[in-house]
Structure formats: structure tokens, C-alpha cells
C-alpha atoms as a printed R data frame, in Angstrom:
   type eleno elety resid chain resno       x       y      z
1  ATOM     1    CA   UNK     A     1 -68.308  -7.210 37.996
2  ATOM     2    CA   UNK     A     2 -65.177  -8.401 39.780
3  ATOM     3    CA   UNK     A     3 -64.047 -10.325 36.704
4  ATOM     4    CA   UNK     A     4 -64.442  -7.258 34.504
5  ATOM     5    CA   UNK     A     5 -62.431  -5.180 36.989
6  ATOM     6    CA   UNK     A     6 -59.723  -7.835 37.108
7  ATOM     7    CA   UNK     A     7 -59.530  -8.000 33.312
8  ATOM     8    CA   UNK     A     8 -59.255  -4.208 33.109
9  ATOM     9    CA   UNK     A     9 -56.560  -4.181 35.808
10 ATOM    10    CA   UNK     A    10 -54.662  -6.917 33.998
11 ATOM    11    CA   UNK     A    11 -54.909  -4.980 30.733
12 ATOM    12    CA   UNK     A    12 -53.679  -1.784 32.389
13 ATOM    13    CA   UNK     A    13 -50.856  -3.691 34.092
14 ATOM    14    CA   UNK     A    14 -49.722  -5.098 30.745
15 ATOM    15    CA   UNK     A    15 -49.901  -1.618 29.212
16 ATOM    16    CA   UNK     A    16 -47.911  -0.061 32.061
17 ATOM    17    CA   UNK     A    17 -45.280  -2.768 31.751
18 ATOM    18    CA   UNK     A    18 -44.827  -1.765 28.112
19 ATOM    19    CA   UNK     A    19 -43.944   1.834 29.046
20 ATOM    20    CA   UNK     A    20 -40.294   2.816 28.885
21 ATOM    21    CA   UNK     A    21 -38.644   4.029 32.079
22 ATOM    22    CA   UNK     A    22 -38.677   7.602 30.748
23 ATOM    23    CA   UNK     A    23 -42.371   7.380 29.850
24 ATOM    24    CA   UNK     A    24 -43.096   6.094 33.356
25 ATOM    25    CA   UNK     A    25 -41.135   8.949 34.918
26 ATOM    26    CA   UNK     A    26 -42.979  11.536 32.814
27 ATOM    27    CA   UNK     A    27 -46.365   9.928 33.467
28 ATOM    28    CA   UNK     A    28 -45.674   9.665 37.214
29 ATOM    29    CA   UNK     A    29 -45.002  13.403 37.422
30 ATOM    30    CA   UNK     A    30 -47.931  14.270 35.145
31 ATOM    31    CA   UNK     A    31 -50.301  12.274 37.345
32 ATOM    32    CA   UNK     A    32 -49.056  14.265 40.334
33 ATOM    33    CA   UNK     A    33 -50.213  17.403 38.529
34 ATOM    34    CA   UNK     A    34 -46.796  18.711 37.509
35 ATOM    35    CA   UNK     A    35 -46.987  20.883 34.342
36 ATOM    36    CA   UNK     A    36 -45.116  19.730 31.211
37 ATOM    37    CA   UNK     A    37 -42.604  22.563 31.433
38 ATOM    38    CA   UNK     A    38 -41.616  21.601 34.988
39 ATOM    39    CA   UNK     A    39 -41.498  17.899 34.100
40 ATOM    40    CA   UNK     A    40 -39.066  18.806 31.340
41 ATOM    41    CA   UNK     A    41 -36.892  20.830 33.691
42 ATOM    42    CA   UNK     A    42 -36.836  18.093 36.309
43 ATOM    43    CA   UNK     A    43 -35.987  15.333 33.836
44 ATOM    44    CA   UNK     A    44 -33.786  17.367 31.502
45 ATOM    45    CA   UNK     A    45 -36.185  17.118 28.554
46 ATOM    46    CA   UNK     A    46 -37.732  19.624 26.205
47 ATOM    47    CA   UNK     A    47 -41.424  20.340 26.634
48 ATOM    48    CA   UNK     A    48 -42.047  18.750 23.227
49 ATOM    49    CA   UNK     A    49 -40.338  15.534 24.326
50 ATOM    50    CA   UNK     A    50 -42.474  15.469 27.472
51 ATOM    51    CA   UNK     A    51 -45.588  15.770 25.307
52 ATOM    52    CA   UNK     A    52 -44.355  12.933 23.080
53 ATOM    53    CA   UNK     A    53 -43.783  10.658 26.068
54 ATOM    54    CA   UNK     A    54 -47.220  11.485 27.464
55 ATOM    55    CA   UNK     A    55 -48.885  10.828 24.107
56 ATOM    56    CA   UNK     A    56 -47.207   7.424 23.867
57 ATOM    57    CA   UNK     A    57 -48.238   6.566 27.439
58 ATOM    58    CA   UNK     A    58 -51.814   7.668 26.796
59 ATOM    59    CA   UNK     A    59 -51.982   5.475 23.675
60 ATOM    60    CA   UNK     A    60 -50.763   2.440 25.624
61 ATOM    61    CA   UNK     A    61 -53.273   3.076 28.398
62 ATOM    62    CA   UNK     A    62 -56.017   3.781 25.827
63 ATOM    63    CA   UNK     A    63 -56.839   7.172 27.350
64 ATOM    64    CA   UNK     A    64 -57.023  10.701 25.946
65 ATOM    65    CA   UNK     A    65 -55.702  12.873 28.763
66 ATOM    66    CA   UNK     A    66 -54.171  13.066 32.250
67 ATOM    67    CA   UNK     A    67 -57.525  12.858 33.976
68 ATOM    68    CA   UNK     A    68 -58.449   9.611 32.238
69 ATOM    69    CA   UNK     A    69 -54.950   8.223 32.844
70 ATOM    70    CA   UNK     A    70 -55.187   9.023 36.551
71 ATOM    71    CA   UNK     A    71 -58.597   7.364 36.743
72 ATOM    72    CA   UNK     A    72 -57.463   4.201 34.923
73 ATOM    73    CA   UNK     A    73 -54.301   3.850 36.997
74 ATOM    74    CA   UNK     A    74 -56.170   4.518 40.261
75 ATOM    75    CA   UNK     A    75 -58.949   2.049 39.406
76 ATOM    76    CA   UNK     A    76 -56.408  -0.640 38.582
77 ATOM    77    CA   UNK     A    77 -54.692  -0.181 41.941
78 ATOM    78    CA   UNK     A    78 -51.326  -0.189 40.184
79 ATOM    79    CA   UNK     A    79 -48.367   1.992 40.995
80 ATOM    80    CA   UNK     A    80 -46.300   3.490 38.238
């Protein structure tokens, strides 16, 4: 079990390292529960751009939504 967890954490770490700084910033706020519109305002992005960054981050993390992303990141013990 520990080996599987380590492999998953390693995989998530590699995926997170592939995120751009902007994708990390958007994902960090999204995982705090901030709505897309407010993320856009805070980072000076359109809501559509926020959605694009989140979609790219979700693909890299192999998740479908914020809830799954939060779970994967929390289980890996990694900080974004």
C-alpha cells in the first residue's frame, strides 16, 4: 500500500511540476474555493481564461473537477 501511495504522490508531483506558474496560481485559488469570476478579478484574467487554465491543470492531474483535484493534491501531501 505504501508503495502505491508513493508512486501516486510521485506521479502527482511530476504533474504539478509541469504546471505553469499561472496555472498553479489559478489552481491554488480554485482549491481554496474561490469562484472562477473572483479568480479572474484577482489575477487580471477573463473567466474564460481561468477555465482554460483549470482545464489544463485538471488534465495534467488526471482529474475531472475541483473536488478530485483537491483530493489528489491532499493525498499526495504536496503544496501547490
